[in-house]
N, C-alpha and C positions, 0 to 999 in steps of 0.2 A: 504363472500363479494369478496374475490380474485377470486374464480371460477365464481361467477356471473358476475363480470366485464369483465373477460376474455372471458367468454362465449358469452356475448353481443358483444364484439369486433369481435370474430370469426363469430358470426352470421351475422354481418353487412358487413363482408368482401366480400362475393359473389356479393350482389347488388352493392357495391361501385365499384368493378372491373368491372362489366358489364357496369355500367354507364361510366366509363372511356373509355372502348373500343368503346362504341357508339359515345362518344364525338370525339375520335381520328379518328374513320372511317368517320364520317360525315363532319369533318372540314378540312380534307386533311393534307398533310405533314407539311405545314407551321404552322398550328394551333396545330398540334401534338407536333411539337418541342416546341411551346410556352406553352402548357397546361401541358405536362407530368412532367416537373419539379415542377410546382406548385402543381400538384396533389400528387406527390411523397412527397412534403414537408408537405402537408396537412395530408397525411397518416402517415408520421413520427411524426408529431405533436400530432396526435391522440394516437399513441402508447406510445409516451413519457408521454402525460398527463395520460394515463391509469397506467403506471408504477409508476408515481408520486403518483397517488391515492393509489395504492397498498402499496407503502412505508409508506405513511402517515398512512394508516389503520393498517399496521403491527406494526409500532412504537407506535401508539396511544393505541393499545391493550396490550402492554407490561407494566408491573409495573415500577416505577422508578428504582427500584433495578435492574430489568432486562435490562433496557435501559442503565444504567450506566455500567453494566457488558460488554456491547458491546464495551466500550471504552478501555478495557484491553486485552493485549496479555500476556499469561503466559506460562511457560515452560511445555513440556511434562514430564511425569515421567515414567521411565522404558522403555521396549521395546515391551510391549503389553498392551492392555486395561486390567485393573484389576477392581474389583468391587469398590475399594477405589478411583481410579482415575476417574471412571465413575461417582461416587457420587460427587466428587469435581467439575467435569464438569457441571453436572446437577443442582448443587446447585448455583454455581457462574455464569454460562452461559456466559463465556468470549467471546469476539469478535474474538479471535484468540488464537492459540497454536503454539509455536515454537519448533522444533525438533533440537536436536544437535547430535553429534556423539555418545553420550551415549545412544541415543534412536534408534539407527540403528542396527537392527538385520539382519536376513536373508531376502532376498528380499520379499518373500511371507508374512513374518512376518511384514515388514514395511508397505506393502500395506494393510494388514488387519488392522493394528493399525491405520493408517491414516483414513481408511474408518469407523472405529469404532468411532474415534473422530468426523468425520463429522456427523454421525448418532446420536450423543449423545445430540444435541440441536436442538430444532424447535422453531419458523419457519425459523430462520437465522442460518444456519450452521456456525461453527467457521471456520475461514480461518486457514489453516495448512501451516505454514511458515518454511523456512529453509535458512541458509546462505550458498549458494553453488556458490561461486565466481570462483572457480578453483584456481590453484596455491597454496598459503599457506593456503587458507581457503576452505576446502573440508569436507563435512560431509559424503558423499557417495563415498567410495573408487574407484568405478568403473566408476566414471564420465569420459566421453569420451572427454571432451573439455578442452583445456589448460586454464591457468589463464590469467589475463589482460596484463601481461608484454609481453607474446608471442602474444596475440591477437592484441596488439598495433602496432605490426610490420606487421600485414596482411592487405589485401585490405579490404575496408568496406563491399563489397559484401560477402567476406568469413567470416567476423566477424558476419554479419547478419545470414548467413546460420548456423554458429556454435551457435549462440544464440538460433536459433530455435531448433537445435539438443539438446542442454542442456535442454531447456524448455520441449521438448518431453520426454527426459529421466526422468525428474522430474515428469512430468505429469503421466507417466506410474505408479508411486507409489502413485499418488493422491495429491501431493503437489500443493497448490494454489498459493503461493507467494514465490518468490525468492528475499532475500535481496541483490540484485545486479542489475545493475553494480555499481562499484566504480566510481564516478564522480569527485573524487579528482584529482588534478593536482600536480604530484610529481615533482616540480621545480628543486629540488636538489636530488642528490643521497642519501643524509642523511635524506630525508623525511621519516617519519614513515610510509607513504603509498607508498614507492618506490617499494615494492614487490607486490603491489595490484593495482597499477594504470596503465592506458593505456600509460602514458607517461608524458612528461615535457612540451608539447605544447598544449595550450588551444584548438586550432582548431583540433588537432589530437585526444585529449581526447574527445571532443565534438562529432566527427564523430563516434568514436568507441562506445560511450554510445548510441548514436541515433541508430546505427546499432543493438546493443544488445537489446535495447528496442523493436524495430521492430520485431527482431527475436524471442524474448521471447513471445510476443503477438501471433505471428504466431504459436508458439508451445503450446499455451494454458496456460501459466503461467504468473501471474501478476509480473511485474518487479518492483523494489523499488530502485531508483537511490539514492546514499548516498555519503558522508555524508554532507548534506546541512549545511551551505553555502560554505563549502570547508575545508578539513582537510589536504591538501597537503602541505601547507607552513611550517609546523611545524615538529620538531623532537619528540615532546611530544606525547605520546599515551594516548588517553582519557580513556582507561581502567584503567590508573594509576593516572593521574592528568589532570587538565584542560588546553589544549593548548591555547595560546594566539595568535591571528591573527589580527595584528594592521594595518588594511587597511581601507580606506574610502569606502562608498557605491559607489562612482564614480569609484574608482580603481577596486573594486570588479566586477562591471557591465561589465567591459571590460576585465576581466581575468577569475577569478574563477567562475563566473556566467555562462560563456558560455556552459560548459557541461550540467548544469542543465537546461538552456534555451533550449538546443538541446534536452534533454530528454522530456521536456514539449511539444515541437513542434512535436516530434515523437509520442506523445500520451501516455507517461508513466502515469500509473494509481496510483502509490504510490511513495512518496519521504520521505526518512528517514532524520530527522534533527540530527545533531551531537551535542555533548556536547563541545562547543567551546566558547572561550571568544573573541568576537569582540568588544573591548572597545570603538571603534568609533561609534558603532551602539547602544549598550545597556549595562547596568551594569550586566544583568543577562546572564547566559549560553544561547546559542542560542536555545537549546532544551526547554527552559522554557520561551523564549522571545516572546513577542507579536510582537515586531519589526521584528524579523525574519520571524514569520508567515506571517505577513502583506507584507513583502518583496517577499516572495514566491508567495503569492495569488495576489498581486497588481503588482509588478514589472515584475514577470515572467508569471503572468496569469494562475497559476496552480490551478485547481478546483478539483483535485483528493484528495486522502487520504494522510494526513501527519501523519507519524509515528515517534515517538521519538526513539533515540538509547536507549539501555537498561538503564533504570532509576536507577539502583542500581550500576552503574559503579563508578570507583575511582574518575573520574572528578567531581562528585557531592557529594563526601564523606564529605566535610565540611558543608553540609546541612542536617538537620534532615529529615528522610524519609517522615514524614508527611508534612514538608514544601515543599519537592521536588514535592509531589503529588499535593499540593495546587498550587504551581507555574506552574506545568505542565498543570493543568486544566485551569488556567487562561491565559497561554500562547497560547493556541488555537490549539494545535496538536489534531488530531482526535483519534489516537490510542496510548495508553501508553504501552510501551514494558517493561516487567519486566522478565529478565532471572533468577533472584533469588528474589523472593518476600520477602520484610521485614516484612510482616505480612501474615496471612492467606488470601486466595483469598477473601472469604466473608468479612473479616476484611478490606481489601484494598477498596472494593466496598462500605462498610459501612462508611468508612472515607470520601469518596467522596460524598456520599449521605448526610452525616452530613453537609458538606460544602454547598451543594445545598439547604437543608431545612433550614439552617440558613442565607441564602441569601448571603454567601460569595463568591459563584460562581453561575453564571447565568444558571438557568435551561434551558431556551429557547435556549442559545447558545450551551449548551451541547447536546440538542436534535438535533440541526443542525449538530453537529458532528456524532451523531448516525445515522442520515438520510444519511450522506454522505457515512458512512461505509456500511449502508443497501443498498444504490444504487450500490455500487461496488459489493456486494454480489448478488443482483438481476442480474447484468450483468454477472458476472463470473459464478455463479451457475445456470444461466438461470431459476431463480425461477418463472418468469411469465410464461415461456413456460411449466414449470412443472405443475403449477397450472391449466393452460389451458388444459393440457393432462389428 
């Protein structure tokens, strides 16, 4: 079906282009100026509709188990592909894999490992992600770009260029997603994010986040701004406990929201939601909160992929793992990140499938999440172009 649709699009391209040239030649410059944008929009709409069709067909052909696997990002194991790890990937078919320092061997070894992960699952390859902020959070020791504290003192143009440089460096290894930039505003030197933030001024942080997002896209890597709705006001680390940020939506919109709004405006493709207690918003942690998701979608207009922070972190330790999974599925995030899975990968997916089959979680809404992930994969991996070729 994919090849058929794309072949049809390719076949129609020449007559369409000829017709457009004839129209422009016969109508003069004024008409050309008027018609060209409309024809370009029509062409773009045709391509978009075709990709939508491909995504629908791809997802429809997957079993429910395979569909739900796309909603998980699990950790890599070891420094190279093993038969055991390959079996895990092909059985669970997760939407993504995250690498840490323990997965980094020699350069050629990393490249081959990432390539092997990409080749393990069809038709939607897993995203291969990494936390490469610079500064105190570095997985690749030869990363040529400094961290956010230093970048925050530089001109936006320089930050954009360095964002591209880091992305190109990551892309050489094959990484698809970088869980950066940090969009948290470190208002005080005591902030837990002080060593990872671009600064203490909302506009400065917003500018650097925007520049980094644009640079990362130019370098071929998906950026993921974090930790929505903002982790910078607290001294508590969500790895250990849940931080409380007691501000209203109105106050947030004029402060902590600014870097995330700037990221959205810059075209960021992924945003990570943190484990934060915003008591004036909801009683649930933001990573599990429908209110937080709706705020990101509706107030900021973000239509990309929402990923949770690691769902096995200390901030959520007071909740049973099965309840965390249930709440996360209900909360609306697209991609559920597990740095350390509390169950086997198939076991985690089976838990979610049970919630769907018993009607406790909406299947249609989760399929919407799967399609959002699939859309980003079609864009990033150029799957439509591959099918066409």
